[in-house]
C-alpha positions in Angstrom: 127.9 114.9 139.0 127.0 111.9 140.9 123.4 112.9 139.3 124.9 113.0 135.3 126.8 109.6 136.2 123.5 107.6 137.3 121.6 109.2 134.5 124.2 108.3 132.3 124.0 104.6 133.4 120.1 104.9 132.8 120.9 105.3 129.4 123.1 102.6 128.5 121.1 100.2 130.8 117.8 101.3 128.2 120.4 101.1 125.1 121.0 98.2 125.9 117.7 96.7 126.8 116.5 97.8 123.2 119.0 96.1 121.7 118.7 93.0 123.6 114.7 93.3 122.2 115.4 94.3 118.5 114.2 91.3 117.4 111.4 90.5 119.3 110.1 94.6 118.3 111.2 94.0 114.7 108.5 91.2 115.1 105.7 93.2 116.5 105.5 95.9 114.2 106.0 93.3 111.4 103.0 91.5 112.9 100.7 94.7 113.6 101.8 95.9 110.0 100.7 92.7 108.6 97.4 92.8 110.5 96.0 96.3 109.8 96.4 95.8 106.1 94.4 92.3 106.7 91.6 94.8 108.9 91.4 97.1 105.8 91.6 94.5 103.3 88.1 92.8 105.2 86.6 96.3 105.4 87.2 97.2 101.9 85.7 93.5 101.0 83.0 93.9 103.5 82.2 97.3 101.9 81.6 96.0 98.1 80.9 93.1 99.2 77.4 93.6 98.0 75.7 90.2 100.2 77.6 88.8 99.4 79.0 85.6 102.2 79.8 88.3 104.7 81.1 86.0 107.6 85.1 84.9 106.6 85.1 89.2 106.4 83.9 89.7 109.8 86.2 87.4 111.1 89.2 88.4 109.2 88.1 92.1 110.9 88.4 90.3 114.8 91.2 88.5 114.2 94.1 91.2 112.8 92.1 93.6 115.5 92.9 91.5 118.1 96.6 90.9 116.6 97.2 94.9 116.5 95.6 95.3 119.9 98.2 92.4 121.8 101.2 93.6 120.1 100.8 97.1 120.6 99.9 96.3 123.5 103.4 94.3 124.2 105.3 97.6 122.3 104.0 99.8 124.7 104.8 97.9 127.8 108.1 97.2 126.6 108.5 101.4 126.6 106.6 101.9 129.7 109.5 98.6 131.8 112.0 101.4 129.6 110.8 104.3 130.5 110.6 103.5 134.3 114.3 103.3 134.4 114.9 107.0 134.1 111.8 107.3 136.7 112.2 106.0 140.0 108.7 107.5 141.1 106.6 105.8 138.7 108.5 101.8 140.2 106.7 99.3 142.3 109.2 99.7 145.1 108.9 102.7 146.5 106.5 103.4 149.1 105.3 106.7 148.0 106.0 107.8 151.9 104.8 105.4 153.7 
């Protein structure tokens, strides 16, 4: 029964963390969606530009792909940190038998 109480406390802590960082997650998702749309727009423009000035489109593709990579990485880190509360084996403070 103590294990169930411990698990309930961890799940409650994760719920509080998710609620606390809800706005940050929403901002990351919005930036990811906008960056993805920009990336697609630049790619479509490059396909149909037919030899016109392509430098702004290429810069737009690099910028938007960087935005996607950054925000996706931060979201994955946030989820990883939340899941580490449930899994004591993955924590950095364990000695792994040493």
